N, C-alpha and C positions, 0 to 999 in steps of 0.2 A: 084310550088315553087316561080316562078316569081310573080304570083298573090298575094301570101302570103307576099312576101317581099314588094310589092307595098303597100299593106294594112298597113303593119307595118310603112312604111315611112309616109303614109298619116295620120295615127293615131298620130304619133309623131309630125308631123307638126301641126295637129289640136290641140293637147294638148298644145303645145307651144303658139299657137295663142290665146287660151283661157287664159292661164296664163298671157300673155302680155296684153290682153284686160282688165282683171280684177285686175291685181296687179301692173300695171305700170301707172304713174310714182311712184317712191318711195315717201312715205308720204301720199299716197291716203288713207291708213287706217285711218289716223286722220280725214280726211274729212268725211269718211263714219261713223266713230264712233260719230262724232258731229251731223250728220244728224239723224241717227237712235237713238241716245241718247235722242233726243227730242220726240221720239215716243214710246220707250219701256224702261222698267226699270229692275233693279236687281230682279232676281227670276221670271220674267215674263216667260211664256211658249210661244215659237215661233215655228211655223211650217214653215220650209224652203222647199217649194215644187218646185223642180227643182233647187237643190243646185248647180249643175254643178261644177265649180272650187272652190266653198266653201268660197268665199270672204264674203258673207252675213252671213253664218254660223259662221265663225270665228269672225266677227264683233259682232254678238249677244252674243257669248261667252265672248268676251272682256268686254261687257257691263254687264255681270253677269247674263244673261238670261239662261234659259234651252231651249234646241233646239232639235227638231225632224227634221232631214234633210233627204229628199228623193231625190235620184238620181239613175235612172235605168241604165244609161250608165256604163258598167263595167269598162272602163278605168278611168272614173271620180269617181266611187265608190272607186277604188284603190287609186286615187289621194287624195281623202278626208281622207281616213284612214292614208295615209302617212303624210299629213299635220297635222293631229291631234297628231301624235307621237311627234311632236315638241312643243305641247301645254302643259301647266302645268297639273298635274294629276287632279286637281279640274275641269278644263275645260273638260277633257275627261269623267269625271263622270257626267257631265251635258248635254251630247250630245248622241243622239241615231241616228245611221245611218241606213237607210233602202234602199235596192236596189229595190224599187218599183216605178211604175208610179201611177198617181192619175187620176181618171176619174169619170164618172157618176155612175158606178156600179163596184163591185169587180169582179175579174176574171183575164183575161190575155189581153195583148195589143201587137199588132205588132208595134214595134218601128223602124222607118225608120232612119237609121244612116247616117249622113253626116260626113264621117271620116275626111275630110280636113277642114270642118267648123262645128265642133260639137256643137257650140252654137245654131244651128238651127235644130238639131236632133228633130224629131217630131213623134208623133203617130197620127197626123191628116192629112188625105189625102186632106181634104179641104184646110188646111193651105198650103200644098205643091203646090196645084193647084193655089191658090190665089196669092202666092208670085212670081209666074212666071211673073207677070206684074210689079214687083218692081225691079228697076235697080240694087240695091245693092245685090240682090239675083242672079244676072247673073252668078256668079262664083260657085254657090251652086249646088252640085250634091248629091242626096241621093242614095248612092251606095250599101247599104247593109241593111238588116233588121234582127231583132232578136225578139223573144217572151219574154216578161217580165211580172212578176206579177203586177196586178193593184189593188189598194185599192181606197177608197173614203175618203173625208175629214170627213164625219160622222164616218166612220170606225176608223179613226185616233183619233177622239174625244172620241170614246168608249174606245180606248186603253190607251190614255194618258191624257184625260181631255180636257176641253174647253180651247183653246189657247187664249192668249192675243193679238197675232198678227199672221196672216197667210200671207205669201208672196208666190205668185203664178207666176211662170215664166216657162211655159211649151209649148211654141211655138205652139200656136193655140188651145191648149186644155184647156185654161183658163175657157171657158164656161162649158166644161165637168166637171171640178173640182167643179165649183160653182153649177152645177146641182146635184152633189153628196154631197151637203151641205144643211142642213135644218134649221140651226140656225145661225144667223149672229154673228160673234165674235166681240169683241170690236174694232178691227182694222184689215183690210186686204188690200193687194195690188195685182194688176194683171198687167201684161205687155200688152201693146198695140202697134200696128204698124199703123202709120198714113196712110200707103198704103193700109190697109185693116181694116178700122174702123168699118165695120159691126160687126166684132167679138167683139170689145170693146163695141159697143152699145148693143149687146146681153147680155154682162156681166153686164152692168149698169141696164138693165131691170131686170135681175135675182136678183141683189142686192136689187133693189126697192121692189121686191116681198118678199124678206126675212125680211125686216124691214126698219125702218127709219135710214138714214145715211146722213152724210155730206162728201164732196169730195174735193180732191186736186190732183195735179199730178206733176210729175217730168219728164223732158225730158232727154232722153238718160241716161248717167251716170253723170248728172250734180249734183246730190245729193243736190238739192234745190227745194223747192216747188214753183210752178208757181205763186200762189196767196198768199198774206199774211193772208187771212182768208179762212176758209173752206166753200165750196159752195154747191149748189144743183146739183143733177144729171142732171137737165136740162141745167145748166151752162156748165157742162162737155160735154154734147152732142153738144151744140152749138159750143164750142171750137173745138171739134173733126171735126165737119162738116166744119168749116172754114179752117182746115188743111188737108182735105180729099185728098188723092192721093200723099201727100208729102212723102219723103223717110227718115223717122226717126222713132225711137221707144221711149218708155218711160214707166212709171208705173203710174197707177191710184190708189189712196189711198181712201179707204172708212172707215170712222170712225163712228161707231154706235152712233146714237143720242138717248140717254136715257132720254132726256127731254120730258115729255109728252105734253108740251105746243105746 
C-alpha cells in the first residue's frame, strides 16, 4: 500500500512537472503556433511521435493539420484524451491517438518509466546509461518498467499515408525510429542532447542515407531556428561537435531537398 501511494504521488508530481514545462508561461501557445505555422499548413498530415503532454499535437490541430499522436505512457495517454475533450469537435475528428512506441521493427518494447521526471521515460538502455554523465539527469530515476506495443514509421505510413511532417522526441530512440523509416518525408525533426551527440550524429547519417535534405535546428524550447538559411548535414555535425558535452537539448529539422540540381 505504501509503495503504491508513493508511486501515485510521484506520478502526480511528474505530470504537473510536464504540464509546467510545456504549457508555462501563459501565451506560449502563440509562439509555438507562429513557429510551426512556418513549417506546416492546413490539412497537412503530422506524426507526433512522443506526444507526451500534447503541446505539439494541440498546436498542429490549431494550425488545421491532421495529427497521428503516439504516446505509450498510460498517464499521458489519459492526459491527451482529457485535453482533447476541451477542443472543438472538428479538432477531435482530425486527431488519432495511439498508445504505441515507435522503433526499428514492430513488436513490443520494455519502456522504462521515470515517474517523477516522465519527460525522460525511455525504451533505450543506451540512453539511460549515457545520460548518467549529464548533470541535469542527476535527479532522474527510472523506477518502473512496462511492456508496450511498438510500431514503425513505415507501419504508420502504411496505415495513414505519407506525412508532411514527422516530429520524433522519444528519449534516445530517435535512431530506432529512423531505422524503421525507408522513405524521407518532406519534413522531420528529432530531439538531440548536446551531452550525447553521438546519437544525433547517427540520426544525421541515417537521414543522409534516406535522401537529400537541408537542415536547421532549434535549441531547447526557444521555438526559433538557429540559422536564417537551411544548411547541410555537415554544418550540423560541425555545430554539434563544437557543443559536445554541454548540458542542453534541442531539435534538429531535416527538410527534404527535391531539387535535383
